[in-house]
Short mmCIF file of the C-alpha atoms (twelve columns), coordinates in Angstrom:
data_MODEL
# 
_entry.id   MODEL 
# 
loop_
_atom_site.group_PDB 
_atom_site.id 
_atom_site.type_symbol 
_atom_site.label_atom_id 
_atom_site.label_alt_id 
_atom_site.label_comp_id 
_atom_site.label_asym_id 
_atom_site.label_seq_id 
_atom_site.Cartn_x 
_atom_site.Cartn_y 
_atom_site.Cartn_z 
_atom_site.pdbx_PDB_model_num 
ATOM 1   C CA . UNK A 1   42.872  176.845 75.162 1 
ATOM 2   C CA . UNK A 2   43.000  174.007 73.144 1 
ATOM 3   C CA . UNK A 3   46.083  172.289 73.497 1 
ATOM 4   C CA . UNK A 4   47.972  169.396 71.216 1 
ATOM 5   C CA . UNK A 5   50.274  167.281 71.497 1 
ATOM 6   C CA . UNK A 6   53.449  168.350 69.351 1 
ATOM 7   C CA . UNK A 7   53.993  165.316 67.524 1 
ATOM 8   C CA . UNK A 8   50.914  165.867 66.108 1 
ATOM 9   C CA . UNK A 9   51.182  169.481 65.861 1 
ATOM 10  C CA . UNK A 10  54.282  168.846 63.379 1 
ATOM 11  C CA . UNK A 11  52.338  166.580 61.300 1 
ATOM 12  C CA . UNK A 12  49.677  168.657 60.803 1 
ATOM 13  C CA . UNK A 13  51.727  172.162 60.176 1 
ATOM 14  C CA . UNK A 14  54.013  170.386 57.670 1 
ATOM 15  C CA . UNK A 15  57.474  170.290 59.197 1 
ATOM 16  C CA . UNK A 16  57.519  167.035 58.798 1 
ATOM 17  C CA . UNK A 17  56.339  164.066 56.205 1 
ATOM 18  C CA . UNK A 18  55.745  162.084 58.994 1 
ATOM 19  C CA . UNK A 19  53.917  161.375 62.371 1 
ATOM 20  C CA . UNK A 20  57.335  159.058 63.460 1 
ATOM 21  C CA . UNK A 21  59.522  161.563 62.088 1 
ATOM 22  C CA . UNK A 22  58.118  164.043 63.992 1 
ATOM 23  C CA . UNK A 23  58.771  161.475 66.980 1 
ATOM 24  C CA . UNK A 24  62.312  161.008 66.041 1 
ATOM 25  C CA . UNK A 25  62.585  164.900 65.139 1 
ATOM 26  C CA . UNK A 26  61.527  165.918 69.451 1 
ATOM 27  C CA . UNK A 27  63.154  162.382 70.657 1 
ATOM 28  C CA . UNK A 28  66.509  164.011 69.245 1 
ATOM 29  C CA . UNK A 29  66.500  167.345 71.424 1 
ATOM 30  C CA . UNK A 30  66.665  169.960 68.662 1 
ATOM 31  C CA . UNK A 31  62.703  171.529 69.064 1 
ATOM 32  C CA . UNK A 32  62.147  174.139 72.115 1 
ATOM 33  C CA . UNK A 33  59.040  175.346 73.095 1 
ATOM 34  C CA . UNK A 34  58.914  178.238 74.485 1 
ATOM 35  C CA . UNK A 35  62.989  178.491 74.653 1 
ATOM 36  C CA . UNK A 36  63.134  175.332 76.822 1 
ATOM 37  C CA . UNK A 37  64.123  172.070 75.233 1 
ATOM 38  C CA . UNK A 38  61.937  169.258 74.900 1 
ATOM 39  C CA . UNK A 39  62.347  165.290 74.513 1 
ATOM 40  C CA . UNK A 40  58.657  164.240 74.766 1 
ATOM 41  C CA . UNK A 41  56.585  163.212 72.536 1 
ATOM 42  C CA . UNK A 42  53.192  164.152 74.137 1 
ATOM 43  C CA . UNK A 43  54.183  167.262 75.008 1 
ATOM 44  C CA . UNK A 44  51.150  169.625 75.140 1 
ATOM 45  C CA . UNK A 45  51.321  172.713 72.105 1 
ATOM 46  C CA . UNK A 46  48.867  175.186 72.130 1 
ATOM 47  C CA . UNK A 47  48.247  178.995 70.659 1 
ATOM 48  C CA . UNK A 48  50.561  181.323 71.561 1 
ATOM 49  C CA . UNK A 49  53.716  179.086 71.868 1 
ATOM 50  C CA . UNK A 50  56.439  179.687 70.029 1 
ATOM 51  C CA . UNK A 51  58.753  176.542 68.659 1 
ATOM 52  C CA . UNK A 52  62.770  177.284 67.628 1 
ATOM 53  C CA . UNK A 53  64.165  174.513 65.751 1 
ATOM 54  C CA . UNK A 54  66.901  172.948 63.416 1 
ATOM 55  C CA . UNK A 55  64.820  171.310 60.495 1 
ATOM 56  C CA . UNK A 56  66.965  170.482 57.563 1 
ATOM 57  C CA . UNK A 57  70.318  172.623 58.692 1 
ATOM 58  C CA . UNK A 58  67.671  175.741 59.244 1 
ATOM 59  C CA . UNK A 59  66.757  177.647 62.218 1 
ATOM 60  C CA . UNK A 60  62.856  178.099 62.659 1 
ATOM 61  C CA . UNK A 61  61.341  179.805 64.342 1 
ATOM 62  C CA . UNK A 62  56.812  179.248 64.251 1 
ATOM 63  C CA . UNK A 63  54.902  180.702 66.988 1 
ATOM 64  C CA . UNK A 64  51.932  178.614 66.660 1 
ATOM 65  C CA . UNK A 65  48.107  180.376 66.496 1 
ATOM 66  C CA . UNK A 66  46.144  177.274 65.855 1 
ATOM 67  C CA . UNK A 67  46.306  173.711 66.502 1 
ATOM 68  C CA . UNK A 68  45.299  171.832 63.670 1 
ATOM 69  C CA . UNK A 69  41.949  169.647 62.816 1 
ATOM 70  C CA . UNK A 70  43.708  167.737 60.380 1 
ATOM 71  C CA . UNK A 71  47.224  166.874 57.779 1 
ATOM 72  C CA . UNK A 72  45.500  169.527 54.927 1 
ATOM 73  C CA . UNK A 73  47.104  171.599 52.154 1 
ATOM 74  C CA . UNK A 74  49.999  173.162 52.383 1 
ATOM 75  C CA . UNK A 75  47.357  176.882 52.678 1 
ATOM 76  C CA . UNK A 76  45.313  175.546 55.007 1 
ATOM 77  C CA . UNK A 77  48.809  174.122 57.050 1 
ATOM 78  C CA . UNK A 78  50.509  177.494 57.373 1 
ATOM 79  C CA . UNK A 79  47.637  178.877 58.862 1 
ATOM 80  C CA . UNK A 80  48.716  176.934 61.689 1 
ATOM 81  C CA . UNK A 81  52.129  179.031 62.589 1 
ATOM 82  C CA . UNK A 82  53.526  182.525 61.627 1 
ATOM 83  C CA . UNK A 83  56.739  182.147 60.866 1 
ATOM 84  C CA . UNK A 84  59.386  184.313 62.863 1 
ATOM 85  C CA . UNK A 85  62.462  183.098 61.326 1 
ATOM 86  C CA . UNK A 86  65.618  184.297 60.405 1 
ATOM 87  C CA . UNK A 87  66.223  185.341 56.884 1 
ATOM 88  C CA . UNK A 88  68.611  182.707 55.548 1 
ATOM 89  C CA . UNK A 89  72.112  184.557 54.510 1 
ATOM 90  C CA . UNK A 90  73.381  184.942 50.851 1 
ATOM 91  C CA . UNK A 91  75.777  181.910 50.258 1 
ATOM 92  C CA . UNK A 92  79.045  182.931 48.438 1 
ATOM 93  C CA . UNK A 93  79.149  180.983 44.900 1 
ATOM 94  C CA . UNK A 94  82.569  178.696 45.171 1 
ATOM 95  C CA . UNK A 95  85.145  178.910 43.032 1 
ATOM 96  C CA . UNK A 96  85.333  176.168 39.844 1 
ATOM 97  C CA . UNK A 97  88.962  175.787 40.160 1 
ATOM 98  C CA . UNK A 98  91.089  175.901 36.385 1 
ATOM 99  C CA . UNK A 99  93.779  173.780 36.109 1 
ATOM 100 C CA . UNK A 100 95.724  174.409 32.796 1 
ATOM 101 C CA . UNK A 101 97.737  171.297 30.949 1 
ATOM 102 C CA . UNK A 102 100.232 171.386 29.022 1 
ATOM 103 C CA . UNK A 103 99.523  170.682 25.319 1 
ATOM 104 C CA . UNK A 104 100.094 167.109 24.477 1 
ATOM 105 C CA . UNK A 105 99.092  165.244 28.194 1 
ATOM 106 C CA . UNK A 106 96.647  163.783 28.802 1 
ATOM 107 C CA . UNK A 107 93.828  163.191 26.827 1 
ATOM 108 C CA . UNK A 108 93.477  163.776 22.815 1 
ATOM 109 C CA . UNK A 109 91.376  166.588 21.319 1 
ATOM 110 C CA . UNK A 110 89.003  165.666 18.779 1 
ATOM 111 C CA . UNK A 111 91.716  167.685 16.190 1 
ATOM 112 C CA . UNK A 112 93.817  165.546 17.215 1 
ATOM 113 C CA . UNK A 113 92.129  162.387 17.352 1 
ATOM 114 C CA . UNK A 114 90.888  162.427 13.362 1 
ATOM 115 C CA . UNK A 115 94.392  163.279 13.053 1 
ATOM 116 C CA . UNK A 116 95.623  160.484 14.727 1 
ATOM 117 C CA . UNK A 117 93.156  158.023 12.728 1 
ATOM 118 C CA . UNK A 118 94.105  159.748 9.412  1 
ATOM 119 C CA . UNK A 119 98.054  158.226 10.107 1 
ATOM 120 C CA . UNK A 120 96.551  155.003 10.339 1 
ATOM 121 C CA . UNK A 121 94.184  154.831 8.136  1 
ATOM 122 C CA . UNK A 122 94.739  151.947 5.837  1 
ATOM 123 C CA . UNK A 123 93.619  153.894 2.427  1 
# 
């Protein structure tokens, strides 16, 4: 069975934009291979391995189907893994606070500005 370096596989699967970023991600300790944390960028992975990682505040669980041979188009990259990630939880929209201001306080409205301009008009 073919095995491949973990940083290369992350790059080929388009999980990250470069191998350098893949190495930093692995060394930070956020990636687990078959439920075991790894900080080695040269860790060998192959078919049927399960990666659990947090990328951009999202939990990803990927089952490796095939080690890649190149960083191809997205459709080719998605064929390298099966996504087992839990669905995203729906977010509740944050209410926008509405603060009423007293009339005459703060910046003038357009109408108030026109009235002021008419008062001081030299015509």
